[in-house]
N, C-alpha and C positions, 0 to 999 in steps of 0.2 A: 504494500500500500504506500503510495506516495502522498504525503501531505503537501499540497501546493500552496496553501495559505491559511493562516490563523488570524482571524480578526477578533480580538478579545472584546472590543467595544460592542461589536454586533453579535457576539457569541456565535460566530460563524467559522466553520472549518471546511475548506475545500480539499477534497481528496480525489486521487485517481486510482481506480480499482485495477489491480494487476492479476489476481488469481482467485480461485475458489475460497481460499483461506480468508481473503479480504472480505468477500461477500458474507462469510460466516461471522467475521468480526463485526461487520456493520449490522448484521441481523441481531446481534446481542447488544448493540449500542443505541441504534435508532429506536425510539419508543413512541407510543401514542402521544399525540399533541406536539411532538417535535415538528420542525418544518424542514422540508427537503426541496431543493431546486435543481433542475437538470434540463439538458436538451432532450427533447422527445418528439414524437409525432402524434398528432391528434386528427381524427377525421373531422373535417369541416364541411358543412353543407352550404354552398354558396348560391345555389339555385334550387328553389322549391321543387320537389318532385324527383330530385336526383339523389344518388347515393352519397354524393360528396366526394371529397378527395383528402388524402392524408397530407398534412402540412407540417413541416418542421418548425418547432418553436421552443422557447424556454418557458417552463412553468414552475411555479412554486406551490407546493402542497402542504397542507396541515395533515400530518400522518394520522390515519385511523387504524390501519392494520399493515402488517409486514409478514411476508412468508419467504422461506428459504427453499429453493429448488435446486438441489445439488446435481441432479442428473441432467438438467437443462442448463446448468451453470448460470443461474440468474437469481436475482433477488427481486421480489415483487413488492412494491411499496404503493399502497392505495391511500388516497386522501382527497380532501376537497381543495379545489383550486383557489388560491388566495392572491396569486399574481400571475399575469400573462398578458398577451396581446388582446386588448379589449374588442378588437374587430372580429376575433375568431373564437373567443371563449367566454363563458358566463361564470363569474365568480360564484363559488358555492357548489359548482358542478363537480362530479367525481372524475378522477383520472387515476391511472395506474402507471407507475414507472417500472419498466423491466430493466433493472440495472445489471450490466454484464461487464466482463473483463475489458479494460481499456477505456471505460467510461468515467467521466468526471462528474461528481455531484457535490453540491454544497449542503451542509447540514447545520441547522440552527437549533440551539437549545436555549431554554430559559437560563440555564447555567451549566456550562461544561464542567464535569468533575475531572480532577487530575488523573484519576484511575482510567477514565474513558479515553483521555488523550494519550496516556501511556499505552493503552491497548491498540490504539490506532497506529502508534509508532512501532510497536513490537510485532515483528513478522513471526509466523508460526514456524517451528522447527520440524513439523511433520509434512510429508508429501501431501499436497492438496487433493490429489485424485487417486490415492492408493486404495485399491479394492481387493478384498479377499472373498472368494466364494467357498463356503464350508459345506461339505456334503457329509452328513452323519448317516451311516448306512449299516443295517443289519439284515438278517434274512426277512425279506418281505416288507421292510419298513425303511424309509429314508426321509430325513428332514434336511432341507437345503436353505441356507441363509446367506445373505449378502452383507458383508461388514465393510463399512467405510469409516473415515475419520469423523463423520458427522451423523451416522445412523447405523442401526442394526435392524435389518428387516428380514422376516421369514419369507422366502420366495414361494415355497410350497412344501407339502408333505405328501409323499407317495406311499401307497399301501398296495400290496399284492399278496394274494394267498399262495404260499409255496407248499405243495403237497409234502407230507411226511415221508420218511424212508420206506414205509410199507408200500408206497405207490411205485409204479414203474419209473425207472431212472429217466426215461424219455420224457415223461410228464413233468418230472421235477426240473429237468434241463430246460424244457420249453418255458416253464413258469419263471425260472431264473432269467432266461434270455429276455422274456417280455418285461420283467421287472427292471433289469439293467437298461433295456431300451428306453423305458420311460424316464429313468434317472438321467441317462445320457442325453435325451432330448432336451431336458431342462438345462443341462450343462452347455450343450451346443447353442441354445438360444441366448444364454448369457454371454458366452464367448463371442457370439455374432454381434450382439447389441452393445456390449460394454468392453472397455479395456480392463481385463481382469489381470491383476498382478500376481496373484497366488491362488492356487486351487488346493484346498485342504480336504483330503478324504480320510474320514475317521470312522471308527466303530469297533465292535468286538469281533473275535473269531476270524474266519476267512472271507467273510462277505466283501470287506473292502479290498482285499487282495484280488479276489475274483473279478470285482468290478473294474479295478485298475487294469488288469489283464484284458478284460473285455474291451475297454476303450482304446487300449494300445493296439489291439488286433483289428480294430475297425479301420476303414479306409482313410479317415481323417488324420491329419498331421497334428497330433496333440503336443502342446509345448511341455515336454517332459521336465524341463528345468523349473517349471512353475508348479508342478504337481508334487504334493507331499503326503506321505502315508503315515498317519498317526493313530495309535491305539486310543480307543474311548470305550465307554461302558455300554453304549446303546446307539440306536439310530434316531434318537429323539433330540429335541431342542436342548435338553439338559446336557447332552454330550457336547454340543457346540459351546456352551458356557464352560464346560470342563476343559475343552481344548484351548480356549482363550487363556486359561490359567497355566497351560502346560509349558514346560521348559523348551519343548521342540520349536515353539514359535518365537523364542528369544531373538532370533536373527532379524525379526521384523520390528522389534520393539522401538527402534529409533524412527521407524517410518509410520507406525500405526498407533494412533493415540489411545485406542481402546485397550491395547495390550499393556501400556504403561499404567493406565487407569485401573485395570483389573488387578495388577500387582499391588497398587496402592490400597485398593479396597480390601484386598486380602490382608494387608498389614493392619488396616483399621480394625477388622474383625478379630485378628489375632490379639491386638492390644486390648480389645474389649474383654477378651477372656483372661488375659494375663495381668493387665494393669489398667483398668478402666479410668483411673485418675488422669491418665495421659490423653484422654479424649474429651473434647468440649463440644457440646451440642446446643444449638439455638443462639439467637442474636445476642441475648443478654450475657450469657456465659462466655461467648466468644469475644464480645466487645471488652469485657473485663480482662480476659487473658491477653488480648491484643495490646491493651494499654500497659500491661506489665512486660510486654515483649516476650511472652511465653509461647507464642505460636510458631511451631516449626513448619507446619504445612496447613494450608487452608483449602477446603474443598467447597465449591459453590456450584449449584446446578444452574445452567443458563436460564431456565424458566424463572427462577427467583429474580435474576437480574432484570429480565424483561418485564416482569409483572409487579415489581416492588413499588410501594407507594412513595411519594416524595419524601415524607418524614423518615421512613425506613431507608430510603436511598441515601440520605445524608449520613445516617448511622453506618450503613455499609461502606460508604466512602471513607469514613473515619477508620473503620476496621482495616480496609485494604491499605490505607496509608500507613497505619501502625505496623502492619505485617511486613510491608516492603521496607519500612525504615529500620526494622530490627532484623532484616536478613531472612525473613520467612518466605516460603514459596507459595504461590497462589495457583490453584488448579481449578479451571472452569470446566465442568463436565456437561456433556450433552444429555438432555432428557430423553433423547432417542436411543440411548445405549442402556443396557442393563445396569451398568455402574451408576449412571445418573439416577435411574429409578431407585436404586438402593439408598442413595443419599436423600432422595425425595422422601422416602419412607422414614428417614431419620430427621426430617425437618428442613431439607434442602440446603443446609449449611452445617459444616462440621470441621473440626480442627484437630490435628495431632499436636500435642504440647511438648515443649522441651523439658518441662518439669511440672 
């Protein structure tokens, strides 16, 4: 993200978006009732009875909603028009900015917080488009999920009845082939539509080995260097969460945010069992610990940042400032990941203490 201008008098910051990480950062900084200005196109009807034509113009909106679309690489900001060419727009009408990489936008707030400006300046250490497809597979059951640095989504669950050993081997072989075909079809669709960086095939017994052999023996050229075979307890979603904690994925930890977060969450729950005094939960307890310089690591769910009230927002700013001033680390977790959901269950904000 390039910061092109900071106007403290107008509380305006002009930025140029460079990648998906920047869009994610803006998604967590721009809030309802902020104002955003940008070049855009809007359909204008110049002659009654015609469909009109799209005209380029600069508009300024008062934000009502914002949504992050990682797979189309854009941020959608919807709001009411408060500034624009009077000949072409009506003030108070709705418009939506589709913000993409390479675009410049101006953001206006009632008051910019120091932590928000720091977040604009800080670029992410994670790859903005790293995607892992995890296939958990056992006999007759497979769960497939797509993991990115911004979300964890279940693609599908596939079930097939595999006859027992008392049935003829030919029936069992056909059932296995049909099952593997269904799983492979989902794999192929994702490889066709997305740039997948790693394919993790996990599960118990021999099912995963047989499936890997099946896809390698097919006509398609599979990227062998991207396929990893890892043991897991089942073909269910729980095995995908199990694999995210495994040491076998350590090689991707520097690239995939969810892997680092999963490791941190494991540490939090370990501390709960061993020394719960080193865990602080809730704004009041965390605020007191931050003032004493006792916070080693702070965990906040992005949903809290986006939905927090103005009063609580100032309190959160004070916490962030104290944590940074005393050398603590701040982690902002995605509510779209299981790690974020675990912190939401604990109140959306949590800290590991030094003492």
